[in-house]
DRENKOL-769968 format. One record per residue (C-alpha): residue number from 1; residue in one letter; chain; x, z, y. Coordinates in Angstrom, 3 decimals. Layout:
BEGIN
+-----+-----+-------+----------+----------+----------+
|   n | res | chain |       xx |       zz |       yy |
+-----+-----+-------+----------+----------+----------+
| NUM |   A |     A |        X |        Z |        Y |
...
+-----+-----+-------+----------+----------+----------+
//
This chain:
BEGIN
+-----+-----+-------+----------+----------+----------+
|   n | res | chain |       xx |       zz |       yy |
+-----+-----+-------+----------+----------+----------+
|   1 |   M |     A |  318.205 |  177.131 |  228.523 |
|   2 |   E |     A |  317.346 |  180.827 |  228.108 |
|   3 |   M |     A |  313.781 |  180.184 |  229.239 |
|   4 |   T |     A |  313.465 |  177.348 |  226.713 |
|   5 |   V |     A |  314.671 |  179.612 |  223.911 |
|   6 |   V |     A |  312.209 |  182.379 |  224.884 |
|   7 |   V |     A |  309.270 |  179.959 |  225.063 |
|   8 |   S |     A |  310.228 |  178.495 |  221.682 |
|   9 |   I |     A |  310.362 |  181.934 |  220.072 |
|  10 |   V |     A |  306.970 |  182.880 |  221.541 |
|  11 |   A |     A |  305.483 |  179.615 |  220.290 |
|  12 |   L |     A |  306.914 |  180.180 |  216.813 |
|  13 |   L |     A |  305.545 |  183.719 |  216.656 |
|  14 |   A |     A |  302.123 |  182.472 |  217.770 |
|  15 |   V |     A |  302.098 |  179.866 |  215.002 |
|  16 |   L |     A |  303.105 |  182.433 |  212.398 |
|  17 |   A |     A |  300.417 |  184.855 |  213.605 |
|  18 |   M |     A |  297.537 |  182.362 |  213.462 |
|  19 |   P |     A |  296.770 |  182.828 |  209.727 |
|  20 |   A |     A |  296.530 |  186.584 |  210.220 |
|  21 |   V |     A |  294.233 |  186.132 |  213.223 |
|  22 |   R |     A |  292.031 |  183.719 |  211.265 |
|  23 |   A |     A |  291.901 |  186.171 |  208.368 |
|  24 |   L |     A |  290.866 |  188.975 |  210.728 |
|  25 |   I |     A |  288.116 |  186.866 |  212.257 |
|  26 |   G |     A |  287.015 |  185.700 |  208.836 |
|  27 |   S |     A |  286.748 |  189.260 |  207.566 |
|  28 |   F |     A |  283.810 |  189.856 |  209.896 |
|  29 |   E |     A |  282.036 |  186.814 |  208.416 |
|  30 |   T |     A |  281.968 |  188.362 |  204.937 |
|  31 |   S |     A |  279.585 |  190.797 |  203.302 |
|  32 |   G |     A |  282.256 |  193.507 |  203.529 |
|  33 |   G |     A |  282.671 |  192.939 |  207.252 |
|  34 |   A |     A |  278.901 |  193.083 |  207.742 |
|  35 |   R |     A |  278.761 |  196.357 |  205.811 |
|  36 |   C |     A |  281.321 |  197.859 |  208.188 |
|  37 |   M |     A |  279.302 |  196.735 |  211.219 |
|  38 |   I |     A |  276.072 |  198.117 |  209.786 |
|  39 |   S |     A |  277.717 |  201.403 |  208.787 |
|  40 |   A |     A |  279.004 |  201.871 |  212.329 |
|  41 |   A |     A |  275.564 |  201.104 |  213.745 |
|  42 |   L |     A |  273.864 |  203.606 |  211.424 |
|  43 |   S |     A |  276.354 |  206.283 |  212.416 |
|  44 |   T |     A |  275.635 |  205.583 |  216.083 |
|  45 |   A |     A |  271.886 |  205.773 |  215.460 |
|  46 |   R |     A |  272.234 |  209.196 |  213.823 |
|  47 |   G |     A |  274.126 |  210.370 |  216.886 |
|  48 |   I |     A |  271.388 |  209.068 |  219.170 |
|  49 |   A |     A |  268.713 |  210.907 |  217.167 |
|  50 |   A |     A |  270.658 |  214.164 |  217.451 |
|  51 |   K |     A |  271.349 |  213.712 |  221.160 |
|  52 |   E |     A |  267.820 |  212.679 |  222.161 |
|  53 |   Q |     A |  266.094 |  215.016 |  219.672 |
|  54 |   H |     A |  263.762 |  212.177 |  218.785 |
|  55 |   Y |     A |  263.574 |  209.835 |  215.852 |
|  56 |   A |     A |  266.018 |  206.979 |  216.375 |
|  57 |   G |     A |  267.483 |  204.167 |  214.352 |
|  58 |   V |     A |  268.606 |  200.598 |  213.985 |
|  59 |   R |     A |  266.239 |  197.643 |  213.976 |
|  60 |   F |     A |  267.228 |  194.325 |  212.441 |
|  61 |   Q |     A |  265.491 |  191.330 |  213.980 |
|  62 |   K |     A |  266.033 |  187.667 |  214.717 |
|  63 |   A |     A |  266.098 |  186.758 |  218.393 |
|  64 |   Y |     A |  264.010 |  184.032 |  219.959 |
|  65 |   N |     A |  266.114 |  180.882 |  219.961 |
|  66 |   P |     A |  265.372 |  178.740 |  223.057 |
|  67 |   D |     A |  267.572 |  175.940 |  221.692 |
|  68 |   D |     A |  265.520 |  175.684 |  218.499 |
|  69 |   P |     A |  262.230 |  177.544 |  219.009 |
|  70 |   D |     A |  260.551 |  176.047 |  215.922 |
|  71 |   N |     A |  263.273 |  176.919 |  213.403 |
|  72 |   L |     A |  263.626 |  180.606 |  212.668 |
|  73 |   L |     A |  266.340 |  179.968 |  210.078 |
|  74 |   N |     A |  268.762 |  179.049 |  212.863 |
|  75 |   A |     A |  267.919 |  182.041 |  215.046 |
|  76 |   P |     A |  270.659 |  184.695 |  215.291 |
|  77 |   Q |     A |  269.968 |  188.132 |  213.831 |
|  78 |   Y |     A |  270.818 |  191.317 |  215.714 |
|  79 |   M |     A |  271.000 |  195.062 |  215.287 |
|  80 |   I |     A |  269.078 |  196.850 |  218.045 |
|  81 |   F |     A |  269.264 |  200.591 |  218.656 |
|  82 |   I |     A |  265.766 |  202.048 |  219.022 |
|  83 |   V |     A |  264.432 |  205.492 |  219.874 |
|  84 |   Q |     A |  260.992 |  207.051 |  219.602 |
|  85 |   D |     A |  259.016 |  207.062 |  222.851 |
|  86 |   T |     A |  256.363 |  209.764 |  222.600 |
|  87 |   A |     A |  255.020 |  208.777 |  226.015 |
|  88 |   I |     A |  253.682 |  205.616 |  224.338 |
|  89 |   G |     A |  252.713 |  207.193 |  221.015 |
|  90 |   A |     A |  254.052 |  209.015 |  217.964 |
|  91 |   Y |     A |  254.912 |  205.825 |  216.082 |
|  92 |   F |     A |  256.199 |  203.781 |  219.000 |
|  93 |   F |     A |  259.856 |  202.945 |  219.567 |
|  94 |   R |     A |  261.710 |  201.158 |  222.349 |
|  95 |   A |     A |  265.246 |  199.906 |  222.854 |
|  96 |   V |     A |  267.802 |  202.583 |  223.748 |
|  97 |   D |     A |  268.856 |  202.333 |  227.388 |
|  98 |   G |     A |  272.425 |  201.232 |  227.974 |
|  99 |   L |     A |  273.123 |  199.915 |  224.462 |
| 100 |   Q |     A |  273.093 |  196.154 |  223.992 |
| 101 |   P |     A |  271.909 |  194.497 |  220.759 |
| 102 |   I |     A |  274.749 |  193.656 |  218.365 |
| 103 |   K |     A |  274.783 |  190.151 |  216.921 |
| 104 |   L |     A |  275.488 |  189.823 |  213.213 |
| 105 |   P |     A |  277.910 |  187.100 |  212.023 |
| 106 |   E |     A |  276.163 |  183.724 |  211.754 |
| 107 |   S |     A |  277.126 |  183.364 |  208.092 |
| 108 |   I |     A |  275.507 |  186.698 |  207.156 |
| 109 |   G |     A |  272.002 |  188.110 |  207.401 |
| 110 |   V |     A |  270.032 |  191.100 |  206.128 |
| 111 |   M |     A |  266.595 |  191.334 |  204.496 |
| 112 |   D |     A |  264.484 |  194.177 |  203.187 |
| 113 |   L |     A |  262.710 |  191.784 |  200.754 |
| 114 |   R |     A |  259.314 |  192.983 |  201.913 |
| 115 |   Y |     A |  256.584 |  191.354 |  203.945 |
| 116 |   R |     A |  253.462 |  192.474 |  205.692 |
| 117 |   L |     A |  251.138 |  189.646 |  206.540 |
| 118 |   D |     A |  247.528 |  189.733 |  205.387 |
| 119 |   L |     A |  247.947 |  191.919 |  202.322 |
| 120 |   L |     A |  245.343 |  191.737 |  199.594 |
| 121 |   P |     A |  244.587 |  194.750 |  197.381 |
| 122 |   S |     A |  246.496 |  193.065 |  194.549 |
| 123 |   E |     A |  249.626 |  192.568 |  196.657 |
| 124 |   D |     A |  252.435 |  195.093 |  196.875 |
| 125 |   G |     A |  254.308 |  193.507 |  199.772 |
| 126 |   V |     A |  257.482 |  192.999 |  197.751 |
| 127 |   I |     A |  259.018 |  189.531 |  197.653 |
| 128 |   N |     A |  259.535 |  188.568 |  194.018 |
| 129 |   N |     A |  258.603 |  184.889 |  193.743 |
| 130 |   N |     A |  259.076 |  181.618 |  195.612 |
| 131 |   S |     A |  255.566 |  181.519 |  197.082 |
| 132 |   E |     A |  256.228 |  184.691 |  199.066 |
| 133 |   I |     A |  259.122 |  183.203 |  201.021 |
| 134 |   I |     A |  257.975 |  179.700 |  201.915 |
| 135 |   N |     A |  257.385 |  179.780 |  205.670 |
| 136 |   F |     A |  258.931 |  181.103 |  208.852 |
| 137 |   D |     A |  256.490 |  184.019 |  209.158 |
| 138 |   F |     A |  257.691 |  185.432 |  205.841 |
| 139 |   V |     A |  261.322 |  184.913 |  206.875 |
| 140 |   R |     A |  260.669 |  186.651 |  210.186 |
| 141 |   D |     A |  258.934 |  189.527 |  208.424 |
| 142 |   T |     A |  261.576 |  190.212 |  205.776 |
| 143 |   T |     A |  264.452 |  189.921 |  208.284 |
| 144 |   T |     A |  262.708 |  192.343 |  210.657 |
| 145 |   F |     A |  262.810 |  195.991 |  209.681 |
| 146 |   S |     A |  264.039 |  199.360 |  210.906 |
| 147 |   I |     A |  266.120 |  202.217 |  209.537 |
| 148 |   I |     A |  265.182 |  205.560 |  211.089 |
| 149 |   F |     A |  266.845 |  208.992 |  211.281 |
| 150 |   S |     A |  265.286 |  212.313 |  212.215 |
| 151 |   P |     A |  266.771 |  214.553 |  214.955 |
| 152 |   S |     A |  268.556 |  216.468 |  212.200 |
| 153 |   G |     A |  270.316 |  213.277 |  211.086 |
| 154 |   K |     A |  268.376 |  212.764 |  207.856 |
| 155 |   L |     A |  267.131 |  209.329 |  206.839 |
| 156 |   V |     A |  263.324 |  209.261 |  206.887 |
| 157 |   I |     A |  260.534 |  206.847 |  206.122 |
| 158 |   H |     A |  258.646 |  206.706 |  209.411 |
| 159 |   E |     A |  255.975 |  204.348 |  210.721 |
| 160 |   V |     A |  257.531 |  202.047 |  213.322 |
| 161 |   Q |     A |  255.987 |  199.926 |  216.049 |
| 162 |   V |     A |  258.351 |  198.515 |  218.658 |
| 163 |   R |     A |  257.253 |  197.795 |  222.216 |
| 164 |   N |     A |  258.735 |  197.126 |  225.610 |
| 165 |   R |     A |  259.952 |  200.090 |  227.654 |
| 166 |   N |     A |  256.691 |  200.119 |  229.616 |
| 167 |   G |     A |  254.610 |  200.407 |  226.460 |
| 168 |   I |     A |  252.425 |  197.401 |  227.349 |
| 169 |   P |     A |  250.736 |  195.843 |  224.297 |
| 170 |   D |     A |  250.367 |  192.081 |  223.979 |
| 171 |   S |     A |  246.580 |  192.144 |  223.829 |
| 172 |   Q |     A |  244.065 |  189.969 |  225.594 |
| 173 |   G |     A |  243.178 |  192.812 |  227.933 |
| 174 |   E |     A |  246.818 |  193.225 |  229.019 |
| 175 |   I |     A |  247.606 |  189.606 |  229.941 |
| 176 |   S |     A |  248.136 |  190.398 |  233.603 |
| 177 |   N |     A |  250.365 |  193.416 |  232.904 |
| 178 |   R |     A |  254.000 |  192.443 |  232.420 |
| 179 |   S |     A |  257.220 |  194.236 |  231.594 |
| 180 |   D |     A |  260.724 |  193.285 |  232.713 |
| 181 |   D |     A |  262.281 |  194.740 |  229.534 |
| 182 |   D |     A |  265.224 |  192.501 |  228.631 |
| 183 |   V |     A |  265.227 |  193.503 |  224.946 |
| 184 |   F |     A |  261.683 |  193.736 |  223.490 |
| 185 |   N |     A |  258.826 |  192.049 |  225.259 |
| 186 |   K |     A |  255.555 |  190.158 |  224.913 |
| 187 |   I |     A |  255.491 |  186.567 |  223.640 |
| 188 |   E |     A |  254.965 |  185.018 |  227.056 |
| 189 |   Q |     A |  257.780 |  187.026 |  228.624 |
| 190 |   V |     A |  260.291 |  186.345 |  225.842 |
| 191 |   N |     A |  259.508 |  182.630 |  225.866 |
| 192 |   A |     A |  260.095 |  182.686 |  229.617 |
| 193 |   G |     A |  263.541 |  184.235 |  229.130 |
| 194 |   I |     A |  262.592 |  187.848 |  229.876 |
| 195 |   G |     A |  263.546 |  189.671 |  226.689 |
| 196 |   M |     A |  265.307 |  188.669 |  223.486 |
| 197 |   F |     A |  262.889 |  189.865 |  220.801 |
| 198 |   Y |     A |  259.139 |  189.752 |  220.254 |
| 199 |   Q |     A |  257.604 |  193.202 |  220.103 |
| 200 |   D |     A |  255.588 |  193.768 |  216.938 |
| 201 |   D |     A |  251.993 |  193.292 |  218.020 |
| 202 |   Y |     A |  251.453 |  190.165 |  215.940 |
| 203 |   F |     A |  249.790 |  190.486 |  212.546 |
| 204 |   P |     A |  246.306 |  189.568 |  211.256 |
| 205 |   I |     A |  244.546 |  192.904 |  211.589 |
| 206 |   S |     A |  245.810 |  193.396 |  215.150 |
| 207 |   W |     A |  244.883 |  190.730 |  217.687 |
| 208 |   S |     A |  243.146 |  187.570 |  216.488 |
| 209 |   F |     A |  243.868 |  186.189 |  219.970 |
| 210 |   Y |     A |  247.513 |  185.719 |  218.999 |
| 211 |   P |     A |  249.303 |  183.731 |  216.284 |
| 212 |   E |     A |  250.508 |  185.341 |  213.080 |
| 213 |   L |     A |  254.215 |  186.116 |  213.383 |
| 214 |   G |     A |  254.717 |  188.614 |  210.587 |
| 215 |   L |     A |  255.458 |  191.348 |  213.118 |
| 216 |   G |     A |  253.287 |  194.411 |  212.742 |
| 217 |   P |     A |  253.607 |  198.172 |  212.329 |
| 218 |   E |     A |  255.353 |  199.046 |  209.065 |
| 219 |   P |     A |  257.306 |  201.938 |  207.558 |
| 220 |   S |     A |  261.045 |  202.105 |  208.083 |
| 221 |   R |     A |  263.261 |  201.185 |  205.128 |
| 222 |   N |     A |  266.014 |  202.805 |  203.098 |
| 223 |   R |     A |  267.423 |  199.708 |  201.369 |
| 224 |   F |     A |  268.195 |  196.073 |  202.060 |
| 225 |   I |     A |  270.360 |  193.163 |  200.973 |
| 226 |   I |     A |  273.080 |  191.279 |  202.803 |
| 227 |   Y |     A |  272.683 |  187.550 |  202.182 |
| 228 |   E |     A |  274.660 |  184.413 |  202.933 |
| 229 |   T |     A |  272.689 |  182.318 |  205.383 |
| 230 |   E |     A |  273.867 |  178.929 |  204.116 |
| 231 |   K |     A |  273.020 |  179.648 |  200.485 |
| 232 |   F |     A |  269.633 |  181.012 |  201.493 |
| 233 |   R |     A |  268.936 |  177.970 |  203.686 |
| 234 |   Q |     A |  269.761 |  175.569 |  200.856 |
| 235 |   A |     A |  267.400 |  177.369 |  198.463 |
| 236 |   Y |     A |  264.708 |  177.695 |  201.132 |
| 237 |   D |     A |  264.783 |  173.969 |  201.907 |
| 238 |   V |     A |  263.763 |  173.147 |  198.331 |
| 239 |   R |     A |  261.184 |  175.976 |  198.280 |
| 240 |   R |     A |  263.103 |  177.951 |  195.649 |
| 241 |   A |     A |  264.477 |  180.727 |  197.834 |
| 242 |   W |     A |  263.664 |  183.463 |  195.317 |
| 243 |   T |     A |  264.613 |  181.889 |  192.002 |
| 244 |   D |     A |  267.667 |  180.002 |  193.270 |
| 245 |   Y |     A |  269.203 |  182.737 |  195.406 |
| 246 |   L |     A |  267.395 |  185.900 |  196.489 |
| 247 |   S |     A |  266.624 |  187.218 |  193.000 |
| 248 |   R |     A |  270.311 |  187.129 |  192.120 |
| 249 |   A |     A |  271.361 |  188.549 |  195.476 |
| 250 |   A |     A |  268.914 |  191.430 |  195.047 |
| 251 |   A |     A |  270.116 |  192.168 |  191.514 |
| 252 |   E |     A |  273.780 |  192.098 |  192.467 |
| 253 |   G |     A |  273.861 |  193.496 |  195.959 |
| 254 |   M |     A |  270.957 |  195.800 |  196.836 |
| 255 |   I |     A |  272.276 |  198.310 |  199.355 |
| 256 |   C |     A |  270.787 |  201.785 |  199.690 |
| 257 |   I |     A |  271.354 |  204.462 |  202.317 |
| 258 |   N |     A |  272.288 |  208.017 |  201.510 |
| 259 |   P |     A |  269.449 |  210.084 |  203.041 |
| 260 |   Y |     A |  271.738 |  212.966 |  203.991 |
| 261 |   T |     A |  274.863 |  211.226 |  205.286 |
| 262 |   G |     A |  273.452 |  207.903 |  206.494 |
| 263 |   T |     A |  276.188 |  205.988 |  204.679 |
| 264 |   I |     A |  275.435 |  202.790 |  202.764 |
| 265 |   I |     A |  275.982 |  202.604 |  199.029 |
| 266 |   N |     A |  275.278 |  200.063 |  196.292 |
| 267 |   R |     A |  272.246 |  200.717 |  194.153 |
+-----+-----+-------+----------+----------+----------+
//
């Protein structure tokens, strides 16, 4: 009888606690929860820069999705800690050893609202109409960007090119050279399950041997938006991603980073 009473009380407490647990889990699926995750990541990146005495930061990028390789919208987005590797070159970064990529909530994503494909002199690289966000390459480009800190902890705008830890480019002359990096890697390696993210060797003025993926060297950023993936997907499906959703999201929720403290603030 005593055991029955104890089990009943435990069961009752579990039932009463479920709403609180659901609320806690749900809090990480909101924009506020994502802000907390990003803030923590930026703070960690500043610490890495100070410790390593190299430029370091956080890279946002969608992972290759083996379950749906042709649909980038369904690919999960991660935060990856990166650090400058001067052995490869002044502008080259690699994943920080010992720190795993952090997956963002599926209902939330981040964009810098910029693209770098085959820019014409008349283009500024800023997404501000529907035609500039109509295919997966543009989605990959605007959801892939880096935030970089100097060794002194100050936010900087720094050219970024991410490669595997061995520094091997994905060029025609390097086909036989492979890296076992489990974070960033060449197309062939990632598609084979060795690595989670394409390194950024793929843009028109780089290697014509490879497809355009919207992944090329670009400056780090100091602002971005947090968007709701379902609302973006609905607008994207009818080719009105900018007018139906992103323009409003940018006006209401552009997030900037304090250059001295690394904290995120609303514009």
